[in-house]
C-alpha positions as CSV (number, residue, x, y, z in Angstrom):
1,M,1.1,-12.5,-10.7
2,T,-1.8,-10.7,-11.5
3,T,-3.1,-8.0,-14.1
4,A,-6.4,-6.5,-13.9
5,V,-9.4,-8.6,-13.0
6,S,-8.7,-12.6,-12.5
7,S,-10.8,-15.3,-12.5
8,L,-13.1,-16.0,-9.1
9,Q,-10.2,-17.2,-6.7
10,E,-9.8,-21.2,-6.1
11,S,-10.8,-22.0,-2.9
12,I,-7.6,-22.4,-0.5
13,G,-9.7,-25.2,1.8
14,T,-13.4,-24.7,3.6
15,Y,-14.0,-23.7,6.9
16,G,-15.2,-26.9,7.8
17,D,-12.0,-28.6,6.8
18,E,-10.0,-26.2,8.9
19,A,-12.2,-26.3,11.5
20,A,-11.6,-30.5,11.7
21,R,-8.0,-30.1,11.0
22,M,-7.6,-27.9,14.1
23,T,-9.6,-30.1,16.5
24,S,-7.6,-33.5,15.2
25,S,-4.1,-31.8,15.6
26,A,-1.8,-29.9,17.4
27,V,-2.3,-27.1,14.9
28,M,0.1,-23.8,15.6
29,N,-0.1,-20.2,15.1
30,R,3.4,-18.7,13.4
31,Q,3.9,-15.6,13.9
32,V,6.5,-12.8,13.3
33,L,7.4,-10.8,16.7
34,L,9.2,-7.3,16.7
35,R,12.6,-8.3,18.3
36,S,14.4,-5.2,18.3
37,R,14.6,-1.5,17.1
38,P,15.6,-0.8,13.6
39,D,18.2,2.1,12.7
40,G,16.4,3.2,9.8
41,I,15.0,0.7,7.4
42,P,13.7,-2.5,9.2
43,Q,15.7,-5.4,8.3
44,A,15.3,-9.1,8.7
45,E,17.3,-9.4,12.4
46,N,15.0,-7.0,13.8
47,F,12.2,-10.0,13.8
48,E,11.9,-13.4,14.8
49,V,9.3,-16.2,13.8
50,V,7.9,-17.9,16.7
51,E,5.4,-20.6,17.4
52,A,1.9,-19.8,19.9
53,T,-0.9,-22.0,20.3
54,V,-3.8,-20.9,18.2
55,P,-5.9,-18.5,20.3
56,E,-9.5,-19.2,21.1
57,P,-12.1,-16.1,20.1
58,G,-13.9,-14.5,23.0
59,E,-17.3,-13.4,23.0
60,G,-18.1,-11.1,19.9
61,E,-14.5,-12.1,18.6
62,V,-13.8,-14.3,15.4
63,L,-10.6,-16.3,14.8
64,V,-9.5,-15.5,11.3
65,R,-6.9,-18.0,9.2
66,S,-4.7,-15.3,7.5
67,R,-4.0,-16.1,3.6
68,F,-2.6,-13.0,2.7
69,L,-0.4,-10.6,4.8
70,A,0.7,-7.0,3.7
71,I,3.6,-5.9,3.2
72,E,3.8,-1.9,4.0
73,P,6.4,1.1,3.5
74,A,4.5,2.9,6.2
75,M,5.7,-0.4,8.3
76,R,9.1,1.5,8.8
77,G,7.7,4.2,11.0
78,W,5.5,1.7,12.8
79,V,8.5,-0.2,14.2
80,S,10.4,3.2,15.2
81,A,10.8,4.4,18.6
82,V,9.1,7.7,18.0
83,A,5.3,7.6,17.7
84,N,3.8,9.2,14.4
85,Y,0.3,9.0,13.6
86,S,0.0,5.7,15.6
87,S,2.1,4.4,18.5
88,P,5.1,2.4,18.0
89,V,4.7,-1.9,17.8
90,A,6.0,-2.9,21.0
91,L,9.2,-5.1,20.9
92,G,8.3,-8.5,21.8
93,S,4.6,-8.3,20.0
94,V,3.5,-9.4,16.7
95,M,4.2,-7.3,13.8
96,R,1.4,-4.6,13.0
97,S,-0.2,-5.7,9.4
98,F,-2.8,-5.6,7.7
99,A,-4.0,-9.4,6.5
100,A,-7.2,-10.8,4.4
101,G,-8.1,-14.1,5.7
102,E,-11.2,-16.5,6.4
103,V,-13.0,-16.7,9.4
104,V,-12.8,-20.4,10.9
105,R,-14.9,-19.6,14.5
106,S,-17.2,-17.1,15.3
107,R,-18.6,-15.8,18.4
108,N,-20.1,-12.9,16.5
109,P,-23.4,-12.9,15.2
110,D,-22.8,-10.8,12.0
111,Y,-19.7,-13.1,11.3
112,A,-19.9,-16.8,10.2
113,P,-17.2,-19.3,9.4
114,G,-16.1,-19.3,5.8
115,D,-16.6,-15.2,5.7
116,Q,-13.6,-12.8,3.8
117,V,-12.6,-10.6,5.7
118,T,-9.7,-8.1,5.8
119,G,-8.5,-6.1,8.9
120,M,-5.4,-5.5,10.9
121,F,-4.8,-9.0,12.1
122,G,-1.0,-8.7,12.2
123,W,1.9,-10.9,10.9
124,Q,1.0,-14.6,12.0
125,E,-1.1,-17.3,10.5
126,Y,-4.4,-17.4,12.9
127,A,-5.5,-14.0,14.8
128,V,-8.7,-13.3,16.8
129,A,-10.2,-10.2,15.9
130,G,-13.0,-8.0,17.1
131,V,-15.0,-5.2,15.3
132,H,-12.5,-2.9,15.7
133,E,-9.9,-4.7,14.0
134,I,-11.9,-5.7,11.3
135,S,-12.2,-3.6,8.3
136,R,-15.0,-5.0,6.4
137,K,-16.0,-8.8,4.6
138,V,-15.0,-9.1,1.1
139,P,-17.0,-10.7,-1.2
140,R,-16.3,-13.8,-2.8
141,D,-16.8,-12.4,-6.8
142,D,-14.5,-12.0,-9.7
143,I,-12.0,-10.5,-8.0
144,P,-9.5,-12.1,-5.9
145,L,-9.2,-11.6,-2.1
146,S,-5.6,-10.8,-2.3
147,A,-6.9,-7.1,-4.3
148,S,-8.3,-6.6,-1.0
149,L,-5.0,-5.9,0.3
150,G,-3.9,-3.6,-2.4
151,V,-5.8,-1.6,-5.0
152,L,-9.7,-2.4,-3.1
153,G,-7.3,-1.6,0.4
154,L,-5.3,0.6,1.5
155,N,-3.2,1.5,-1.6
156,G,-5.9,2.0,-3.7
157,L,-7.9,3.8,-0.9
158,T,-4.8,6.2,-0.6
159,A,-4.6,6.9,-4.2
160,Y,-8.6,7.6,-4.8
161,F,-8.9,10.0,-2.0
162,A,-5.3,11.6,-1.8
163,L,-5.5,12.3,-6.0
164,L,-9.2,13.6,-5.9
165,E,-9.7,15.3,-2.6
166,V,-6.6,17.0,-1.6
167,G,-5.1,17.0,-5.7
168,Q,-8.5,17.8,-7.4
169,P,-6.9,17.0,-10.9
170,K,-8.9,19.2,-13.6
171,P,-9.1,17.6,-17.2
172,G,-6.3,18.7,-19.4
173,E,-3.8,19.2,-16.1
174,T,-0.7,17.6,-15.8
175,V,0.0,15.0,-12.8
176,L,3.4,14.0,-11.9
177,V,3.6,10.9,-9.8
178,S,7.0,9.6,-8.2
179,T,7.0,6.1,-7.0
180,A,4.8,5.6,-10.5
181,A,5.0,2.0,-11.0
182,G,4.4,1.3,-7.0
183,A,1.1,0.2,-5.7
184,V,-0.3,3.6,-4.7
185,G,1.4,5.2,-7.8
186,S,0.4,2.8,-10.3
187,C,-3.2,3.6,-9.0
188,V,-3.0,7.2,-8.9
189,G,-1.5,7.3,-12.5
190,Q,-4.6,5.6,-13.9
191,I,-7.2,7.5,-11.9
192,A,-5.8,10.8,-12.9
193,K,-6.0,9.5,-16.6
194,I,-9.7,8.5,-15.6
195,V,-10.9,12.0,-15.1
196,G,-9.1,13.3,-18.3
197,C,-5.4,14.5,-17.0
198,R,-2.0,14.2,-18.8
199,T,0.3,11.4,-16.5
200,V,4.1,11.5,-16.0
201,G,5.6,8.8,-14.2
202,I,9.4,9.2,-12.0
203,T,10.1,5.5,-11.1
204,G,13.4,3.5,-11.5
205,G,14.6,1.3,-13.9
206,A,14.1,0.4,-17.3
207,A,11.8,-2.3,-16.4
208,K,9.7,-0.2,-14.3
209,V,9.3,2.5,-17.2
210,Q,8.0,0.1,-19.6
211,L,5.6,-1.3,-16.6
212,C,4.5,2.8,-16.6
213,L,4.2,3.3,-20.1
214,E,2.3,-0.5,-21.3
215,E,0.5,-1.4,-18.1
216,F,-0.4,1.8,-16.4
217,G,-0.9,3.5,-19.6
218,Y,1.1,6.7,-18.5
219,D,1.5,9.2,-21.2
220,A,5.5,9.7,-20.3
221,A,7.8,7.8,-17.7
222,I,11.4,8.9,-16.4
223,D,13.9,6.9,-14.8
224,Y,15.6,9.0,-12.2
225,K,18.3,6.1,-11.9
226,S,19.3,6.7,-15.8
227,G,22.1,9.3,-14.9
228,G,20.4,11.5,-17.1
229,D,18.6,15.3,-16.5
230,L,16.0,14.5,-14.3
231,G,14.7,18.4,-14.4
232,A,15.6,18.3,-18.1
233,A,13.3,15.2,-18.4
234,I,10.3,17.1,-16.1
235,T,10.6,20.0,-18.7
236,E,10.5,18.1,-21.6
237,A,7.4,15.8,-20.2
238,A,5.2,18.6,-18.8
239,P,6.1,21.8,-20.6
240,G,3.5,23.8,-19.0
241,G,4.6,22.6,-15.7
242,V,3.6,20.7,-13.2
243,N,-0.4,20.8,-11.9
244,V,-0.4,18.0,-9.4
245,Y,2.5,16.5,-7.6
246,F,1.8,13.1,-6.2
247,D,4.5,12.7,-3.9
248,N,5.5,9.4,-2.5
249,T,9.3,10.2,-2.0
250,A,10.5,13.4,-0.6
251,G,14.3,14.2,-1.3
252,A,15.9,14.8,-3.8
253,I,13.5,14.1,-6.6
254,S,10.9,16.6,-4.9
255,D,13.3,19.2,-5.0
256,T,13.7,18.8,-9.0
257,V,9.9,18.7,-9.3
258,Y,9.2,21.7,-7.3
259,A,11.2,24.3,-9.7
260,R,8.6,23.1,-12.3
261,L,5.3,23.4,-10.5
262,A,2.9,25.4,-12.8
263,A,1.2,28.2,-11.1
264,G,-1.9,27.0,-8.8
265,A,-0.3,23.6,-8.3
266,R,-1.5,21.0,-5.6
267,I,1.5,18.7,-4.2
268,V,-0.3,15.6,-2.3
269,V,2.4,14.4,0.1
270,C,1.8,10.7,0.5
271,G,5.2,9.1,1.6
272,T,8.9,10.0,2.2
273,A,10.4,6.7,0.7
274,S,13.6,8.6,-0.2
275,I,14.5,9.5,3.6
276,S,16.4,6.8,5.4
277,S,16.0,8.4,8.8
278,W,14.8,11.2,10.7
279,D,17.0,11.2,13.5
280,P,18.4,13.6,12.9
281,W,16.0,15.6,11.0
282,P,17.1,16.4,7.5
283,V,17.6,19.8,6.0
284,G,17.4,20.4,2.6
285,P,16.2,23.3,0.0
286,R,13.6,25.4,1.2
287,I,10.3,25.0,-0.4
288,E,8.4,28.1,0.8
289,R,9.7,30.3,-2.1
290,H,8.1,27.9,-4.9
291,L,5.3,27.6,-3.1
292,L,4.8,31.7,-2.6
293,V,5.7,32.7,-6.6
294,K,3.5,29.8,-7.9
295,R,0.8,30.1,-5.5
296,A,0.7,26.7,-4.6
297,R,-0.6,24.3,-1.8
298,M,1.2,21.5,-0.2
299,Q,-0.7,19.0,2.1
300,G,0.0,15.6,3.8
301,F,-2.6,12.6,3.7
302,L,-3.2,9.6,5.7
303,A,-6.1,7.5,3.9
304,F,-7.5,6.5,7.8
305,D,-9.2,10.3,7.9
306,D,-11.5,8.9,5.3
307,A,-12.6,5.5,6.8
308,E,-16.0,6.4,6.9
309,R,-16.3,6.9,3.1
310,F,-14.1,3.8,2.1
311,P,-17.1,1.8,0.9
312,E,-17.9,4.4,-1.6
313,A,-14.2,4.3,-2.9
314,I,-14.2,0.5,-3.0
315,A,-17.4,0.5,-5.0
316,Q,-15.8,3.1,-7.4
317,L,-12.3,1.2,-7.9
318,S,-14.2,-2.3,-8.3
319,A,-16.4,-0.7,-11.0
320,W,-13.3,0.4,-12.9
321,I,-11.5,-2.7,-12.6
322,R,-14.4,-4.5,-14.1
323,E,-14.6,-2.1,-16.7
324,G,-10.9,-2.5,-17.5
325,R,-10.3,1.1,-16.8
326,L,-7.8,0.2,-13.5
327,R,-5.3,-2.4,-13.7
328,Y,-3.0,-3.8,-10.9
329,R,-0.1,-6.4,-10.6
330,E,0.6,-8.7,-7.7
331,E,3.5,-10.4,-6.5
332,F,3.7,-13.0,-3.8
333,L,6.6,-14.2,-1.2
334,D,5.3,-17.5,-0.2
335,G,5.1,-18.3,3.6
336,I,5.7,-16.3,6.8
337,D,9.3,-17.1,6.6
338,A,9.6,-14.5,4.1
339,A,8.1,-11.7,6.0
340,P,11.0,-10.1,8.0
341,G,13.0,-9.3,5.1
342,A,10.0,-8.3,2.9
343,I,10.1,-4.6,4.0
344,A,14.0,-3.8,3.6
345,G,13.0,-5.5,-0.1
346,L,10.5,-2.9,-0.7
347,Y,12.6,-0.2,0.0
348,R,15.4,-1.8,-2.4
349,G,12.9,-1.4,-5.1
350,E,12.4,-5.0,-5.5
351,N,9.0,-5.2,-6.5
352,L,7.0,-4.9,-9.5
353,G,3.9,-4.8,-8.1
354,R,1.9,-4.8,-4.9
355,R,4.0,-7.3,-2.9
356,L,2.1,-9.8,0.1
357,I,3.0,-12.8,2.0
358,R,1.2,-15.5,0.8
359,L,0.3,-18.4,3.4
360,P,-0.4,-22.0,2.4
């Protein structure tokens, strides 16, 4: 588990050793395939682990040895039969996933063996990637490679752009974050503090409340699992109302927040983690009256819409990490066999930080 800045990540084998090992022995590529469509949250039985031949890169491509595989709440939508912002993962294909690793063979002049890269490489140990699959090179510096899949990856980029561009927080305002201890929520809370806001987090369980207060610097944290009156707790933590609501959950928590919006509030819809199924489409309390009376604004967000500005955000997030103003936590599941059940674990709230699959 990692908090804030770690020392330079220890080398886990040179690319020369890797290439020699692959040449001298029958190295196989272990992959996780989507076996069946889940009914709601993906479970381990929806996937299977197989072995395949390590692929050879074609012209303009590289072969990447993955070191870390991402686990995203969004994967539930990626494997659904109903397309959302991306096409569904095909049955029998490698599970879509961000990953980080090292180039071991290259047929692209822009990438050399030993370069660290991130991209959409899938749940597999080796991946052939072209320029469209590679997100960026990752420098070998004082921030570990694993962070490129978290605070310096999709989680941090989502927090940065969704809060600052959509939420538009102003100094002195109150920012309320659901799933406040999560990989996105924890970044949101800290960025809101950096720009001068009061921060309130909603999370589940005493350990996560403590994490919000002591690790991520929230001014107040509310345990929605405590059995107490959530509405009263929000009112006490935000007596002037909520100016920015960063919504990762939807559902009953959000319904409670809406009634406590301040005039001119902004709602950032980043996730809908509390909704187990969208078939049939759930119908709940109407929000229109809250938006009308409070002159509030609600907007959805996808980080990919700001892809051209990712370098700007990564530079700023990295600077905040080095200054000690942005902290993060990671935890690892070891080996690709841990991947099939990992999405369900996220939705059970088992993790206390950015959860990744660590490969040997």
